[in-house]
C-alpha positions in Angstrom: 59.7 82.0 119.0 61.1 79.7 121.4 64.5 79.7 122.6 66.0 77.4 119.9 64.2 78.9 117.3 65.9 82.1 118.3 69.1 80.5 118.7 68.9 78.6 115.1 67.9 82.0 113.3 70.9 83.6 115.0 73.4 80.8 113.9 72.0 81.1 110.4 72.7 84.7 110.1 76.0 84.7 112.1 77.8 81.2 111.0 79.2 81.2 107.3 78.9 77.4 107.6 75.3 77.7 107.1 75.8 79.4 103.9 76.2 79.2 100.7 77.7 82.3 99.9 81.3 82.2 100.4 83.5 85.6 101.6 86.8 84.9 103.0 88.1 88.4 102.6 90.3 89.3 105.6 87.7 92.0 106.9 85.2 89.2 106.9 87.7 86.6 108.5 88.3 89.3 111.1 84.8 89.8 111.9 83.8 86.6 112.0 86.7 85.6 114.6 86.5 88.7 116.8 82.7 88.2 117.4 82.8 84.4 117.6 85.8 84.7 120.4 84.7 87.5 122.0 81.2 85.4 122.9 83.3 82.7 123.9 84.8 84.7 126.4 81.4 86.2 127.5 82.7 89.4 126.6 80.2 92.3 125.1 81.5 94.9 122.9 81.4 97.1 125.2 84.0 94.9 127.2 86.1 94.8 124.6 86.2 98.1 123.8 86.5 99.5 127.0 89.8 97.2 127.6 90.9 98.6 124.2 90.5 101.9 125.0 88.2 102.7 122.2 84.4 103.1 121.7 81.7 100.4 121.2 80.9 101.5 117.4 84.7 100.9 116.6 84.0 97.1 117.5 80.6 96.9 116.0 82.4 97.8 112.8 84.7 95.6 112.7 82.3 92.5 113.6 80.1 93.9 110.6 83.0 93.2 108.3 82.8 96.7 106.7 85.6 98.1 108.3 89.2 97.8 107.7 91.5 97.5 110.7 94.9 98.3 111.0 98.1 95.6 112.3 98.0 97.6 115.5 94.7 97.6 116.3 94.4 93.9 115.3 97.1 93.0 117.6 95.4 95.1 120.5 92.0 92.6 119.9 94.3 89.9 119.9 96.0 90.7 123.1 92.5 91.7 124.9 91.1 87.9 123.8 94.9 86.5 125.1 95.7 85.0 121.8 97.6 85.2 118.8 96.4 87.5 116.3 97.1 85.1 113.3 94.1 83.2 114.9 91.7 86.8 114.0 92.9 86.2 110.2 92.7 82.3 109.8 90.2 81.3 107.0 86.9 81.1 108.2 86.8 78.0 106.3 89.7 76.1 108.0 87.3 72.9 108.7 86.5 72.7 104.8 84.1 74.8 102.8 80.3 74.1 103.7 79.9 71.7 101.2 82.6 69.5 102.9 81.7 70.2 106.3 78.4 68.4 108.0 76.9 70.7 110.4 73.2 71.0 111.5 70.8 71.6 115.1 68.7 69.1 116.5 66.0 70.1 119.1 65.8 67.6 122.3 63.2 65.3 120.3 65.9 64.9 117.7 64.0 66.5 115.0 66.6 68.7 112.3 65.8 72.7 113.0 68.9 73.7 110.3 70.9 72.3 108.3 73.7 73.2 106.1 74.9 72.8 102.6 77.2 69.9 103.6 74.5 68.1 105.7 72.5 68.4 102.6 74.8 67.0 100.5 75.9 64.0 103.1 72.0 63.2 103.7 71.2 63.6 99.9 68.2 65.1 100.5 66.6 68.6 99.7 67.0 71.2 102.6 63.0 71.9 103.0 62.5 67.9 102.9 65.2 67.4 105.6 64.4 70.5 108.5 62.0 69.0 110.8 62.8 65.3 110.0 63.4 62.9 112.8 67.0 61.5 113.1 66.9 57.7 113.2 67.5 55.9 116.2 70.5 54.0 114.6 71.9 57.2 113.1 75.6 58.0 114.3 74.8 61.8 115.0 71.5 61.0 117.0 74.0 58.6 119.1 76.6 61.6 119.5 73.7 64.0 120.3 72.1 61.2 123.0 75.6 60.9 124.5 75.9 64.8 124.9 72.7 65.2 126.2 73.4 62.5 129.2 76.3 64.3 129.6 75.3 67.9 129.4 78.8 68.7 127.8 80.5 68.1 124.0 80.8 64.8 123.3 82.6 63.1 120.0 81.5 59.5 118.4 83.9 58.2 116.0 81.6 56.4 112.9 83.6 55.3 109.8 86.1 58.1 108.8 83.8 60.8 110.3 84.7 62.2 113.9 81.0 63.3 114.9 81.0 66.2 117.3 77.8 67.1 119.7 77.7 70.4 121.2 74.9 71.4 123.6 73.1 74.5 123.2 72.2 76.0 126.4 70.3 78.5 127.5 70.2 81.6 129.7 69.8 79.4 132.8 72.2 76.8 131.8 69.6 74.2 130.7 70.3 72.4 127.4 67.7 73.1 125.1 69.1 71.5 121.7 72.3 70.3 119.9 74.5 71.1 117.3 76.4 68.5 115.6 79.5 68.8 113.1 81.8 66.3 111.1 84.1 66.6 108.5 82.8 65.2 105.3 85.7 63.1 103.3 85.7 61.7 100.1 86.2 58.2 100.1 85.0 55.3 98.2 82.6 54.4 101.2 81.1 58.1 101.0 77.8 56.8 99.2 77.4 54.0 101.6 77.5 56.1 104.6 74.6 58.5 102.8 72.3 55.3 102.4 73.0 54.0 105.9 73.2 57.5 108.1 70.0 59.3 106.9 67.0 61.0 109.0 63.7 58.7 108.8 
């Protein structure tokens, strides 16, 4: 399994926006945000546990979503991560439910490697048909990805009422191996025309 395939496998497991099963309980919110924000700060579970004065399995249980957490411990985690505690209990789907957010991963050849329910809705084709298909040259998602590949950093492209964000996926050697694309899907009279214009080949 190559590096991008491994990343996609983990993404499908960890990111609720790729899931059709919506569980927005407080435990799941805390689990999602602690894991996401810890990784963003390049901390291990052991690092976070050490700074809190607890054992690593405590953090593992929190990130599994199977452990109730006290307000005091929530504040301690927030303090270590240098953020407001309210961030840790914010709705996972703050950007919208999976059907309202288009999110997918492409490789360096612009083939779709994974796509969420919103992407399936947006392109108007079955998931099995979309995975491994190629984004057309005039596709705004592809344009955003091309821009991000060229700069090596997150880029945004406006298209109609969409703001498309392309975020590079890098490996342990800081080489860009793929791209994650995200956009909010808004219900407007033009939505049908976008679906006909913005399709994978």
